[in-house]
C-alpha positions as CSV (number, residue, x, y, z in Angstrom):
1,X,-4.1,11.9,-22.2
2,X,-4.6,13.7,-18.6
3,X,-1.9,13.5,-16.3
4,X,-3.4,11.7,-13.3
5,X,-1.6,13.4,-10.5
6,X,-3.9,17.0,-11.9
7,X,-6.6,14.3,-13.0
8,X,-9.9,16.2,-11.4
9,X,-10.6,12.2,-9.4
10,X,-7.3,12.8,-8.3
11,X,-7.3,15.9,-6.9
12,X,-10.9,15.6,-4.4
13,X,-9.6,12.7,-4.1
14,X,-5.9,14.6,-2.5
15,X,-8.9,17.0,-0.7
16,X,-10.9,13.9,0.8
17,X,-7.8,12.8,2.6
18,X,-6.8,16.6,4.0
19,X,-10.4,17.3,4.7
20,X,-10.3,14.0,6.2
21,X,-7.3,14.7,9.3
22,X,-9.2,18.4,9.8
23,X,-12.3,16.8,10.9
24,X,-10.3,14.2,13.1
25,X,-8.6,17.8,14.2
26,X,-11.0,20.0,14.6
27,X,-14.6,18.2,14.2
28,X,-16.6,19.9,11.8
29,X,-14.9,22.1,9.2
30,X,-17.5,22.8,6.8
31,X,-18.8,26.2,6.0
32,X,-20.4,28.0,9.2
33,X,-19.2,24.8,10.9
34,X,-18.0,25.4,15.0
35,X,-13.5,23.8,13.8
36,X,-13.6,25.3,10.5
37,X,-12.2,29.3,11.8
38,X,-9.8,27.0,13.2
39,X,-9.1,24.3,10.3
40,X,-8.9,27.7,8.4
41,X,-5.9,28.6,11.0
42,X,-3.9,25.4,10.6
43,X,-4.6,25.4,7.4
44,X,-3.0,28.3,6.4
45,X,0.3,27.9,8.7
46,X,0.6,24.7,6.4
47,X,0.5,25.9,3.4
48,X,0.2,29.6,3.2
49,X,-3.8,29.2,2.0
50,X,-7.1,29.3,3.9
51,X,-8.9,27.2,2.1
52,X,-7.2,23.4,-0.1
53,X,-9.5,23.4,-2.6
54,X,-7.2,27.2,-4.2
55,X,-4.5,24.7,-3.2
56,X,-1.8,23.4,-6.2
57,X,-1.4,20.0,-6.9
58,X,2.1,20.7,-5.6
59,X,0.9,21.6,-2.7
60,X,-1.3,19.7,-1.8
61,X,1.1,16.5,-2.7
62,X,3.6,18.1,0.5
63,X,0.0,18.2,2.8
64,X,-0.8,15.3,2.4
65,X,3.2,14.3,2.8
66,X,3.3,15.6,6.0
67,X,-0.1,14.3,7.5
68,X,0.6,11.1,6.7
69,X,4.3,12.3,8.6
70,X,2.4,13.7,11.4
71,X,-0.6,10.4,11.5
72,X,-3.4,11.8,10.4
73,X,-4.1,10.5,7.6
74,X,-2.9,6.7,6.9
75,X,-0.3,5.8,4.8
76,X,-1.0,4.5,1.1
77,X,-1.0,0.8,1.1
78,X,1.2,-1.5,-1.8
79,X,-1.2,-3.5,-3.1
80,X,-5.2,-4.3,-2.2
81,X,-6.1,-1.3,-3.7
82,X,-8.6,-2.0,-5.6
83,X,-9.0,-4.8,-9.0
84,X,-6.8,-5.5,-12.0
85,X,-8.2,-5.1,-15.2
86,X,-9.8,-8.4,-14.9
87,X,-11.1,-8.0,-12.1
88,X,-9.5,-9.5,-9.8
89,X,-8.7,-8.2,-5.9
90,X,-4.9,-7.6,-5.2
91,X,-2.8,-9.4,-3.3
92,X,-3.1,-7.2,0.5
93,X,0.2,-5.1,2.2
94,X,0.1,-8.4,4.2
95,X,0.4,-11.0,2.1
96,X,3.2,-8.9,0.0
97,X,5.1,-8.6,3.3
98,X,4.2,-12.3,4.3
99,X,6.0,-13.4,0.5
100,X,8.4,-11.6,1.2
101,X,9.2,-13.3,4.9
102,X,8.7,-16.4,3.5
103,X,11.1,-16.2,0.4
104,X,13.5,-14.7,3.3
105,X,13.5,-16.8,5.2
106,X,13.9,-19.9,2.1
107,X,17.5,-17.8,1.8
108,X,16.7,-15.8,-1.1
109,X,18.0,-11.8,-0.1
110,X,16.4,-10.2,-2.7
111,X,12.8,-10.9,-1.6
112,X,10.4,-10.4,-4.0
113,X,12.5,-9.3,-7.1
114,X,14.2,-12.8,-6.9
115,X,14.6,-15.0,-10.0
116,X,13.5,-17.9,-7.3
117,X,10.1,-17.0,-5.9
118,X,9.1,-15.8,-9.3
119,X,9.4,-19.4,-10.9
120,X,7.7,-20.8,-8.1
121,X,5.4,-17.8,-8.5
122,X,5.1,-19.3,-11.6
123,X,4.5,-23.1,-11.7
124,X,2.4,-22.6,-8.5
125,X,0.0,-19.3,-9.8
126,X,0.3,-19.8,-13.1
127,X,1.3,-15.7,-13.6
128,X,4.9,-14.7,-15.2
129,X,5.6,-12.3,-12.8
130,X,5.0,-12.0,-9.2
131,X,3.6,-8.4,-9.1
132,X,0.1,-9.8,-11.7
133,X,-0.8,-12.1,-9.1
134,X,-3.8,-12.0,-7.5
135,X,-5.1,-12.0,-3.5
136,X,-6.4,-15.4,-3.9
137,X,-3.2,-16.4,-5.8
138,X,-1.1,-14.4,-3.1
139,X,-2.6,-17.2,-1.0
140,X,-1.9,-20.0,-2.6
141,X,2.1,-19.1,-3.0
142,X,2.1,-18.1,0.5
143,X,0.1,-21.7,1.9
144,X,3.4,-23.4,-0.5
145,X,5.5,-21.8,1.0
146,X,5.7,-22.3,3.8
147,X,4.7,-25.6,3.3
148,X,8.3,-25.8,1.8
149,X,9.6,-23.8,4.2
150,X,8.8,-26.5,6.8
151,X,9.9,-29.3,4.9
152,X,12.5,-27.6,4.6
153,X,13.0,-27.2,8.7
154,X,12.1,-31.4,9.4
155,X,14.6,-32.0,6.8
156,X,17.3,-30.0,8.7
157,X,16.1,-31.0,11.8
158,X,16.4,-34.9,10.9
159,X,20.0,-34.3,9.6
160,X,19.2,-34.1,5.3
161,X,18.9,-30.9,3.6
162,X,15.8,-30.5,1.7
163,X,17.0,-29.6,-1.7
164,X,16.4,-26.2,-3.0
């Protein structure tokens, strides 16, 4: 059994992120490239090593966190990356944010973790937990919640309170 933090795929991904940041700062950082010396000096200042390939897993993770804080590589997004087991796309971070905002606008203070949202997701998307919705199902849930919010606002303006 392989630990996902130490797998070769993870190592290659980490090294690619470090090299993306280096390329943004120094241009060509490949062996013999114009920015190679500046890149190695920079890496040594940050990590104590002149080669990203010689960094341990914790050192790579710390460096990547620092690069994210400095804005040299993008933050990881919740969802939207990859596919679920059945091949369906996961919801995007914008969809998760919209779902949470709509849930709070309904007065469901726990947002994505609220039992009332889970119940709505179960009825709308036919899955038992918000965590398991696909991108398409998230769109249906968002449209349903937007309609429900509009109806509530219309009822409140008309003097009637909608049943929640």
